[in-house]
C-alpha atoms as a printed R data frame, in Angstrom:
    type eleno elety resid chain resno       x       y       z
1   ATOM     1    CA   UNK     A     1  15.975  -8.551  82.312
2   ATOM     2    CA   UNK     A     2  14.695  -5.397  80.730
3   ATOM     3    CA   UNK     A     3  12.056  -5.968  78.068
4   ATOM     4    CA   UNK     A     4  12.320  -4.218  74.765
5   ATOM     5    CA   UNK     A     5   9.650  -1.659  74.137
6   ATOM     6    CA   UNK     A     6   8.761  -1.030  70.428
7   ATOM     7    CA   UNK     A     7   7.433   2.392  69.813
8   ATOM     8    CA   UNK     A     8   7.116   2.018  66.051
9   ATOM     9    CA   UNK     A     9   7.307  -0.463  63.187
10  ATOM    10    CA   UNK     A    10  10.752   0.932  62.366
11  ATOM    11    CA   UNK     A    11  11.965  -0.043  65.827
12  ATOM    12    CA   UNK     A    12  10.385  -3.455  65.279
13  ATOM    13    CA   UNK     A    13  12.261  -3.916  62.075
14  ATOM    14    CA   UNK     A    14  15.518  -2.850  63.668
15  ATOM    15    CA   UNK     A    15  14.972  -5.166  66.634
16  ATOM    16    CA   UNK     A    16  14.263  -8.172  64.439
17  ATOM    17    CA   UNK     A    17  17.065  -7.370  62.044
18  ATOM    18    CA   UNK     A    18  14.744  -6.872  59.033
19  ATOM    19    CA   UNK     A    19  15.841  -4.383  56.351
20  ATOM    20    CA   UNK     A    20  12.790  -2.841  54.732
21  ATOM    21    CA   UNK     A    21  14.750  -1.985  51.576
22  ATOM    22    CA   UNK     A    22  15.753  -5.623  51.199
23  ATOM    23    CA   UNK     A    23  12.187  -6.763  51.724
24  ATOM    24    CA   UNK     A    24  10.964  -4.238  49.157
25  ATOM    25    CA   UNK     A    25  13.574  -5.343  46.629
26  ATOM    26    CA   UNK     A    26  12.674  -8.987  47.205
27  ATOM    27    CA   UNK     A    27   8.961  -8.316  46.734
28  ATOM    28    CA   UNK     A    28   9.623  -6.227  43.600
29  ATOM    29    CA   UNK     A    29  11.816  -8.965  42.140
30  ATOM    30    CA   UNK     A    30   9.079 -11.522  42.858
31  ATOM    31    CA   UNK     A    31   6.453  -9.412  41.131
32  ATOM    32    CA   UNK     A    32   8.808  -8.813  38.190
33  ATOM    33    CA   UNK     A    33   9.435 -12.524  37.770
34  ATOM    34    CA   UNK     A    34   5.726 -13.234  38.098
35  ATOM    35    CA   UNK     A    35   4.809 -10.592  35.494
36  ATOM    36    CA   UNK     A    36   7.499 -11.863  33.129
37  ATOM    37    CA   UNK     A    37   6.285 -15.406  33.610
38  ATOM    38    CA   UNK     A    38   2.705 -14.365  32.929
39  ATOM    39    CA   UNK     A    39   3.728 -12.407  29.814
40  ATOM    40    CA   UNK     A    40   5.825 -15.275  28.532
41  ATOM    41    CA   UNK     A    41   3.009 -17.723  29.233
42  ATOM    42    CA   UNK     A    42   0.532 -15.473  27.417
43  ATOM    43    CA   UNK     A    43   2.811 -15.224  24.383
44  ATOM    44    CA   UNK     A    44   3.394 -18.956  24.312
45  ATOM    45    CA   UNK     A    45  -0.339 -19.574  24.708
46  ATOM    46    CA   UNK     A    46  -1.151 -17.171  21.846
47  ATOM    47    CA   UNK     A    47   1.507 -18.739  19.615
48  ATOM    48    CA   UNK     A    48   0.297 -22.228  20.394
49  ATOM    49    CA   UNK     A    49  -3.337 -21.232  19.858
50  ATOM    50    CA   UNK     A    50  -2.497 -19.546  16.563
51  ATOM    51    CA   UNK     A    51  -0.503 -22.581  15.481
52  ATOM    52    CA   UNK     A    52  -3.406 -24.871  16.355
53  ATOM    53    CA   UNK     A    53  -5.833 -22.585  14.520
54  ATOM    54    CA   UNK     A    54  -3.622 -22.551  11.432
55  ATOM    55    CA   UNK     A    55  -3.290 -26.336  11.565
56  ATOM    56    CA   UNK     A    56  -7.051 -26.752  11.924
57  ATOM    57    CA   UNK     A    57  -7.615 -24.322   9.055
58  ATOM    58    CA   UNK     A    58  -5.257 -26.210   6.736
59  ATOM    59    CA   UNK     A    59  -6.924 -29.512   7.631
60  ATOM    60    CA   UNK     A    60 -10.547 -28.380   7.480
61  ATOM    61    CA   UNK     A    61 -10.207 -25.963   4.567
62  ATOM    62    CA   UNK     A    62  -7.285 -27.176   2.451
63  ATOM    63    CA   UNK     A    63  -6.307 -24.625  -0.173
64  ATOM    64    CA   UNK     A    64  -3.316 -23.659  -2.252
65  ATOM    65    CA   UNK     A    65  -1.668 -20.295  -2.747
66  ATOM    66    CA   UNK     A    66  -3.264 -18.633  -5.758
67  ATOM    67    CA   UNK     A    67   0.145 -17.509  -6.968
68  ATOM    68    CA   UNK     A    68   2.699 -20.294  -6.398
69  ATOM    69    CA   UNK     A    69   0.362 -23.230  -5.756
70  ATOM    70    CA   UNK     A    70   1.901 -24.206  -2.418
71  ATOM    71    CA   UNK     A    71  -0.509 -25.339   0.335
72  ATOM    72    CA   UNK     A    72  -1.689 -22.528   2.602
73  ATOM    73    CA   UNK     A    73  -0.759 -23.167   6.233
74  ATOM    74    CA   UNK     A    74  -2.080 -19.948   7.795
75  ATOM    75    CA   UNK     A    75  -5.643 -18.761   8.147
76  ATOM    76    CA   UNK     A    76  -6.111 -15.646   6.027
77  ATOM    77    CA   UNK     A    77  -8.767 -13.950   3.910
78  ATOM    78    CA   UNK     A    78  -6.159 -13.452   1.176
79  ATOM    79    CA   UNK     A    79  -5.305 -16.807  -0.451
80  ATOM    80    CA   UNK     A    80  -1.635 -15.966  -0.933
81  ATOM    81    CA   UNK     A    81   1.145 -17.641   1.054
82  ATOM    82    CA   UNK     A    82   3.555 -15.683   3.225
83  ATOM    83    CA   UNK     A    83   6.473 -16.417   0.917
84  ATOM    84    CA   UNK     A    84   4.710 -14.791  -2.048
85  ATOM    85    CA   UNK     A    85   3.653 -11.836   0.098
86  ATOM    86    CA   UNK     A    86   7.223 -11.325   1.280
87  ATOM    87    CA   UNK     A    87   8.450 -11.347  -2.332
88  ATOM    88    CA   UNK     A    88   6.493  -8.152  -3.088
89  ATOM    89    CA   UNK     A    89   9.209  -5.524  -2.697
90  ATOM    90    CA   UNK     A    90   9.607  -1.808  -3.516
91  ATOM    91    CA   UNK     A    91  11.125  -0.668  -6.803
92  ATOM    92    CA   UNK     A    92  14.879  -0.287  -6.583
93  ATOM    93    CA   UNK     A    93  17.312   1.654  -8.722
94  ATOM    94    CA   UNK     A    94  17.678   5.076 -10.261
95  ATOM    95    CA   UNK     A    95  14.178   6.358 -11.038
96  ATOM    96    CA   UNK     A    96  12.901   9.402 -12.909
97  ATOM    97    CA   UNK     A    97  11.860  12.088 -10.427
98  ATOM    98    CA   UNK     A    98   8.715  12.818 -12.447
99  ATOM    99    CA   UNK     A    99   7.279   9.676 -14.056
100 ATOM   100    CA   UNK     A   100   9.095   7.064 -11.968
101 ATOM   101    CA   UNK     A   101  10.574   5.196 -14.940
102 ATOM   102    CA   UNK     A   102  13.831   3.371 -14.271
103 ATOM   103    CA   UNK     A   103  16.791   5.225 -15.734
104 ATOM   104    CA   UNK     A   104  19.344   2.816 -17.162
105 ATOM   105    CA   UNK     A   105  22.951   3.886 -16.680
106 ATOM   106    CA   UNK     A   106  26.223   2.054 -17.169
107 ATOM   107    CA   UNK     A   107  28.083   4.248 -14.711
108 ATOM   108    CA   UNK     A   108  29.099   2.736 -11.395
109 ATOM   109    CA   UNK     A   109  28.789   6.131  -9.765
110 ATOM   110    CA   UNK     A   110  25.467   6.680  -8.020
111 ATOM   111    CA   UNK     A   111  23.780   9.540  -9.836
112 ATOM   112    CA   UNK     A   112  21.596  12.252  -8.322
113 ATOM   113    CA   UNK     A   113  17.873  11.706  -9.011
114 ATOM   114    CA   UNK     A   114  16.757  13.528 -12.152
115 ATOM   115    CA   UNK     A   115  13.997  13.471 -14.784
116 ATOM   116    CA   UNK     A   116  14.271  10.949 -17.590
117 ATOM   117    CA   UNK     A   117  14.842  12.022 -21.191
118 ATOM   118    CA   UNK     A   118  11.173  11.762 -22.132
119 ATOM   119    CA   UNK     A   119  10.031  13.938 -19.221
120 ATOM   120    CA   UNK     A   120  12.728  16.511 -20.031
121 ATOM   121    CA   UNK     A   121  11.514  16.676 -23.638
122 ATOM   122    CA   UNK     A   122   7.832  16.987 -22.723
123 ATOM   123    CA   UNK     A   123   6.659  17.536 -19.154
124 ATOM   124    CA   UNK     A   124   3.521  15.529 -18.322
125 ATOM   125    CA   UNK     A   125   0.408  17.181 -16.896
126 ATOM   126    CA   UNK     A   126   1.080  15.644 -13.484
127 ATOM   127    CA   UNK     A   127   3.834  16.870 -11.168
128 ATOM   128    CA   UNK     A   128   5.025  13.431 -10.116
129 ATOM   129    CA   UNK     A   129   3.996   9.787 -10.322
130 ATOM   130    CA   UNK     A   130   5.151   7.270  -7.718
131 ATOM   131    CA   UNK     A   131   4.640   3.524  -7.439
132 ATOM   132    CA   UNK     A   132   5.352   0.899  -4.823
133 ATOM   133    CA   UNK     A   133   6.701  -1.992  -6.879
134 ATOM   134    CA   UNK     A   134   7.407  -3.285 -10.358
135 ATOM   135    CA   UNK     A   135   4.442  -4.806 -12.168
136 ATOM   136    CA   UNK     A   136   5.785  -8.345 -12.199
137 ATOM   137    CA   UNK     A   137   5.686 -11.702 -10.420
138 ATOM   138    CA   UNK     A   138   3.672 -11.829  -7.178
139 ATOM   139    CA   UNK     A   139   2.626  -8.162  -7.268
140 ATOM   140    CA   UNK     A   140   1.254  -8.511 -10.785
141 ATOM   141    CA   UNK     A   141  -0.632 -11.684  -9.847
142 ATOM   142    CA   UNK     A   142  -2.082 -10.065  -6.710
143 ATOM   143    CA   UNK     A   143  -3.397  -7.130  -8.746
144 ATOM   144    CA   UNK     A   144  -4.982  -9.625 -11.151
145 ATOM   145    CA   UNK     A   145  -6.538 -11.525  -8.234
146 ATOM   146    CA   UNK     A   146  -8.313  -8.325  -7.241
147 ATOM   147    CA   UNK     A   147  -9.316  -7.072 -10.682
148 ATOM   148    CA   UNK     A   148 -10.251 -10.256 -12.502
149 ATOM   149    CA   UNK     A   149 -10.842 -12.906  -9.829
150 ATOM   150    CA   UNK     A   150 -12.723 -10.636  -7.398
151 ATOM   151    CA   UNK     A   151 -10.500 -11.521  -4.437
152 ATOM   152    CA   UNK     A   152 -11.427  -8.340  -2.574
153 ATOM   153    CA   UNK     A   153  -9.116  -8.868   0.457
154 ATOM   154    CA   UNK     A   154  -6.229  -8.268  -1.961
155 ATOM   155    CA   UNK     A   155  -7.177  -4.573  -1.905
156 ATOM   156    CA   UNK     A   156  -6.160  -4.266   1.748
157 ATOM   157    CA   UNK     A   157  -2.779  -5.882   1.066
158 ATOM   158    CA   UNK     A   158  -2.166  -3.634  -1.953
159 ATOM   159    CA   UNK     A   159  -3.371  -0.544  -0.110
160 ATOM   160    CA   UNK     A   160  -0.937  -1.230   2.726
161 ATOM   161    CA   UNK     A   161   1.923  -1.346   0.211
162 ATOM   162    CA   UNK     A   162   0.743   1.824  -1.514
163 ATOM   163    CA   UNK     A   163   0.507   3.754   1.767
164 ATOM   164    CA   UNK     A   164   4.261   3.370   2.284
165 ATOM   165    CA   UNK     A   165   4.937   5.434  -0.844
166 ATOM   166    CA   UNK     A   166   3.116   8.538   0.418
167 ATOM   167    CA   UNK     A   167   6.245   9.667   2.247
168 ATOM   168    CA   UNK     A   168   7.674  10.541  -1.189
169 ATOM   169    CA   UNK     A   169   4.928  13.151  -1.678
170 ATOM   170    CA   UNK     A   170   4.441  16.538  -0.046
171 ATOM   171    CA   UNK     A   171   2.676  16.091   3.321
172 ATOM   172    CA   UNK     A   172  -0.976  15.157   3.009
173 ATOM   173    CA   UNK     A   173  -2.628  18.278   4.390
174 ATOM   174    CA   UNK     A   174  -6.244  17.712   5.218
175 ATOM   175    CA   UNK     A   175  -7.560  21.039   3.912
176 ATOM   176    CA   UNK     A   176  -5.984  21.017   0.444
177 ATOM   177    CA   UNK     A   177  -5.368  17.450  -0.648
178 ATOM   178    CA   UNK     A   178  -8.125  15.790  -2.642
179 ATOM   179    CA   UNK     A   179  -7.673  12.072  -3.300
180 ATOM   180    CA   UNK     A   180  -9.339  10.794  -6.471
181 ATOM   181    CA   UNK     A   181  -9.324   7.134  -7.552
182 ATOM   182    CA   UNK     A   182  -9.158   6.766 -11.336
183 ATOM   183    CA   UNK     A   183 -12.810   6.063 -12.233
184 ATOM   184    CA   UNK     A   184 -14.289   3.222 -14.259
185 ATOM   185    CA   UNK     A   185 -16.999   3.702 -16.846
186 ATOM   186    CA   UNK     A   186 -20.437   3.058 -15.333
187 ATOM   187    CA   UNK     A   187 -20.925  -0.012 -17.520
188 ATOM   188    CA   UNK     A   188 -17.586  -1.506 -16.453
189 ATOM   189    CA   UNK     A   189 -18.361  -0.654 -12.813
190 ATOM   190    CA   UNK     A   190 -21.692  -2.489 -12.997
191 ATOM   191    CA   UNK     A   191 -20.038  -5.440 -14.692
192 ATOM   192    CA   UNK     A   192 -17.160  -5.744 -12.208
193 ATOM   193    CA   UNK     A   193 -19.115  -4.627  -9.161
194 ATOM   194    CA   UNK     A   194 -16.327  -2.476  -7.741
195 ATOM   195    CA   UNK     A   195 -13.589  -0.050  -8.706
196 ATOM   196    CA   UNK     A   196 -10.272  -1.589  -7.693
197 ATOM   197    CA   UNK     A   197  -8.610   1.854  -7.536
198 ATOM   198    CA   UNK     A   198 -11.253   3.029  -5.060
199 ATOM   199    CA   UNK     A   199 -10.766  -0.029  -2.810
200 ATOM   200    CA   UNK     A   200  -6.984   0.366  -2.863
201 ATOM   201    CA   UNK     A   201  -7.229   4.091  -2.130
202 ATOM   202    CA   UNK     A   202  -9.455   3.542   0.902
203 ATOM   203    CA   UNK     A   203  -7.160   0.813   2.246
204 ATOM   204    CA   UNK     A   204  -4.132   3.088   1.846
205 ATOM   205    CA   UNK     A   205  -5.715   6.197   3.363
206 ATOM   206    CA   UNK     A   206  -6.927   4.447   6.511
207 ATOM   207    CA   UNK     A   207  -3.263   3.870   7.353
208 ATOM   208    CA   UNK     A   208  -2.390   7.572   7.177
209 ATOM   209    CA   UNK     A   209  -2.172   9.640  10.382
210 ATOM   210    CA   UNK     A   210  -3.763  12.655   8.677
211 ATOM   211    CA   UNK     A   211  -7.192  12.364   7.098
212 ATOM   212    CA   UNK     A   212  -7.511  13.258   3.426
213 ATOM   213    CA   UNK     A   213 -10.602  14.067   1.429
214 ATOM   214    CA   UNK     A   214 -11.582  11.183  -0.834
215 ATOM   215    CA   UNK     A   215 -13.809  12.114  -3.752
216 ATOM   216    CA   UNK     A   216 -15.150   9.474  -6.141
217 ATOM   217    CA   UNK     A   217 -17.660  11.731  -7.923
218 ATOM   218    CA   UNK     A   218 -15.835  14.761  -9.300
219 ATOM   219    CA   UNK     A   219 -13.911  12.869 -12.008
220 ATOM   220    CA   UNK     A   220 -15.929  10.612 -14.312
221 ATOM   221    CA   UNK     A   221 -15.185   8.299 -17.196
222 ATOM   222    CA   UNK     A   222 -17.625   9.536 -19.790
223 ATOM   223    CA   UNK     A   223 -16.585   7.287 -22.651
224 ATOM   224    CA   UNK     A   224 -15.799   3.577 -22.764
225 ATOM   225    CA   UNK     A   225 -12.376   2.589 -24.032
226 ATOM   226    CA   UNK     A   226 -10.938  -0.642 -25.344
227 ATOM   227    CA   UNK     A   227  -8.424  -2.446 -23.084
228 ATOM   228    CA   UNK     A   228  -5.038  -0.722 -23.182
229 ATOM   229    CA   UNK     A   229  -3.004  -3.951 -23.034
230 ATOM   230    CA   UNK     A   230  -1.125  -4.564 -26.272
231 ATOM   231    CA   UNK     A   231  -1.608  -1.041 -27.652
232 ATOM   232    CA   UNK     A   232   1.305   1.166 -28.615
233 ATOM   233    CA   UNK     A   233   1.888   4.443 -26.809
234 ATOM   234    CA   UNK     A   234   0.279   6.386 -29.678
235 ATOM   235    CA   UNK     A   235  -2.720   4.025 -29.774
236 ATOM   236    CA   UNK     A   236  -3.132   4.369 -26.019
237 ATOM   237    CA   UNK     A   237  -3.249   8.161 -26.306
238 ATOM   238    CA   UNK     A   238  -5.874   7.990 -29.034
239 ATOM   239    CA   UNK     A   239  -7.878   5.433 -27.082
240 ATOM   240    CA   UNK     A   240  -7.971   7.431 -23.849
241 ATOM   241    CA   UNK     A   241  -8.319  10.951 -25.289
242 ATOM   242    CA   UNK     A   242 -11.565  12.542 -24.148
243 ATOM   243    CA   UNK     A   243 -12.508   9.562 -21.965
244 ATOM   244    CA   UNK     A   244 -12.515  11.573 -18.701
245 ATOM   245    CA   UNK     A   245 -14.331  14.698 -17.593
246 ATOM   246    CA   UNK     A   246 -14.661  16.759 -14.410
247 ATOM   247    CA   UNK     A   247 -18.246  16.766 -13.171
248 ATOM   248    CA   UNK     A   248 -17.660  19.207 -10.302
249 ATOM   249    CA   UNK     A   249 -15.105  21.897 -11.159
250 ATOM   250    CA   UNK     A   250 -15.657  23.688  -7.852
251 ATOM   251    CA   UNK     A   251 -14.487  20.611  -5.963
252 ATOM   252    CA   UNK     A   252 -11.100  20.546  -7.710
253 ATOM   253    CA   UNK     A   253 -10.424  24.255  -8.262
254 ATOM   254    CA   UNK     A   254  -7.263  25.321  -6.463
255 ATOM   255    CA   UNK     A   255  -6.782  21.885  -4.877
256 ATOM   256    CA   UNK     A   256  -3.770  19.580  -4.801
257 ATOM   257    CA   UNK     A   257  -4.951  16.310  -6.324
258 ATOM   258    CA   UNK     A   258  -3.637  12.830  -5.602
259 ATOM   259    CA   UNK     A   259  -4.747  10.340  -8.250
260 ATOM   260    CA   UNK     A   260  -4.808   6.690  -7.172
261 ATOM   261    CA   UNK     A   261  -4.682   3.779  -9.626
262 ATOM   262    CA   UNK     A   262  -3.636   0.155  -9.524
263 ATOM   263    CA   UNK     A   263  -1.019   0.107 -12.311
264 ATOM   264    CA   UNK     A   264   1.009   2.740 -14.160
265 ATOM   265    CA   UNK     A   265   1.889   1.290 -17.569
266 ATOM   266    CA   UNK     A   266   2.794   4.020 -20.055
267 ATOM   267    CA   UNK     A   267   1.151   6.796 -18.069
268 ATOM   268    CA   UNK     A   268  -1.448   7.703 -20.686
269 ATOM   269    CA   UNK     A   269  -4.415   7.196 -18.314
270 ATOM   270    CA   UNK     A   270  -2.821   9.193 -15.498
271 ATOM   271    CA   UNK     A   271  -1.716  11.905 -17.940
272 ATOM   272    CA   UNK     A   272  -5.213  12.273 -19.403
273 ATOM   273    CA   UNK     A   273  -6.801  12.469 -15.957
274 ATOM   274    CA   UNK     A   274  -4.220  15.063 -14.888
275 ATOM   275    CA   UNK     A   275  -4.778  17.097 -18.066
276 ATOM   276    CA   UNK     A   276  -8.535  17.211 -17.473
277 ATOM   277    CA   UNK     A   277  -8.135  18.079 -13.771
278 ATOM   278    CA   UNK     A   278  -5.607  20.841 -14.488
279 ATOM   279    CA   UNK     A   279  -7.975  22.218 -17.119
280 ATOM   280    CA   UNK     A   280 -10.695  22.395 -14.465
281 ATOM   281    CA   UNK     A   281  -8.482  24.487 -12.199
282 ATOM   282    CA   UNK     A   282  -6.589  21.969 -10.022
283 ATOM   283    CA   UNK     A   283  -3.398  23.484  -8.600
284 ATOM   284    CA   UNK     A   284  -1.228  20.373  -8.908
285 ATOM   285    CA   UNK     A   285  -1.782  16.712  -9.690
286 ATOM   286    CA   UNK     A   286   0.258  13.847  -8.263
287 ATOM   287    CA   UNK     A   287  -0.266  10.151  -8.921
288 ATOM   288    CA   UNK     A   288   0.353   7.061  -6.805
289 ATOM   289    CA   UNK     A   289  -0.038   3.492  -8.034
290 ATOM   290    CA   UNK     A   290   0.624   0.134  -6.452
291 ATOM   291    CA   UNK     A   291   2.628  -1.101  -9.421
292 ATOM   292    CA   UNK     A   292   4.538   0.307 -12.358
293 ATOM   293    CA   UNK     A   293   5.411  -1.443 -15.592
294 ATOM   294    CA   UNK     A   294   9.051  -0.606 -16.224
295 ATOM   295    CA   UNK     A   295  10.333  -0.247 -19.763
296 ATOM   296    CA   UNK     A   296  11.777  -3.757 -20.111
297 ATOM   297    CA   UNK     A   297   8.609  -5.221 -18.565
298 ATOM   298    CA   UNK     A   298   6.376  -3.331 -21.036
299 ATOM   299    CA   UNK     A   299   8.299  -4.768 -23.977
300 ATOM   300    CA   UNK     A   300   7.808  -8.262 -22.575
301 ATOM   301    CA   UNK     A   301   4.091  -7.649 -21.965
302 ATOM   302    CA   UNK     A   302   3.581  -6.448 -25.553
303 ATOM   303    CA   UNK     A   303   5.392  -9.539 -26.848
304 ATOM   304    CA   UNK     A   304   3.127 -11.791 -24.758
305 ATOM   305    CA   UNK     A   305   0.023 -10.081 -26.164
306 ATOM   306    CA   UNK     A   306   1.243 -10.436 -29.773
307 ATOM   307    CA   UNK     A   307   2.082 -14.115 -29.247
308 ATOM   308    CA   UNK     A   308  -1.311 -14.779 -27.636
309 ATOM   309    CA   UNK     A   309  -3.025 -13.151 -30.636
């Protein structure tokens, strides 16, 4: 009997009836299943670990949501439950293309965006003001947690919401855009310990792909004002007139300015800041706020203030 002579591994495979392609496919399938199993195991392990951590947190550090009062079941620096966070939604409806006020219409036909009647009668000093959500419910309470209860992690949550509105503005070009948080008076800043507009601005800008120049020095609040809540539009204008000044005109001359604030109520604060900045040579001024008090909401807020008094 003649013995088979194998001159190569290919001949060996042919002689033994082994198909290298089949072997390769089998090995690849095994690795694929193994990788999938490992990935699935890792995900399940992470989920289980997170669930255990959340359970331990709720047992060791029992706390309630600062908005709805329900027990917190997830570990978080912000003491607000997921349900309340998910209820913070963008403003919907037909909005003014300049000030962002909701335009009430009884027509069922969807209208093209346009300026509201007030902006058509008298253009504000700013080019456009945008806001993420209506100043109500969970968003209003979260802003208050930051400003009055010193829950600083709320700034990151609010900044994340604000950053989503920047797509409504011209592209943030690094060389021209100057981002300015609406300043507090030095006495108020010492008393509170932080400027909520500054914290929100920083949290929003860190989520942008293009860096922008943040300047907290060129616009100052040179005069203290009484709280704006409860004042009429005319009283607000009188209260805020002359409260701001530009300390570095060279920094703003010819620049596109983006003002950042927590809440846009009647727009008197933003308008006064924009007027001062334009007077110092700024090319354009835009404004972005986390929340906006819509007309019906402002009426309700004024009623609450009168009843409290």
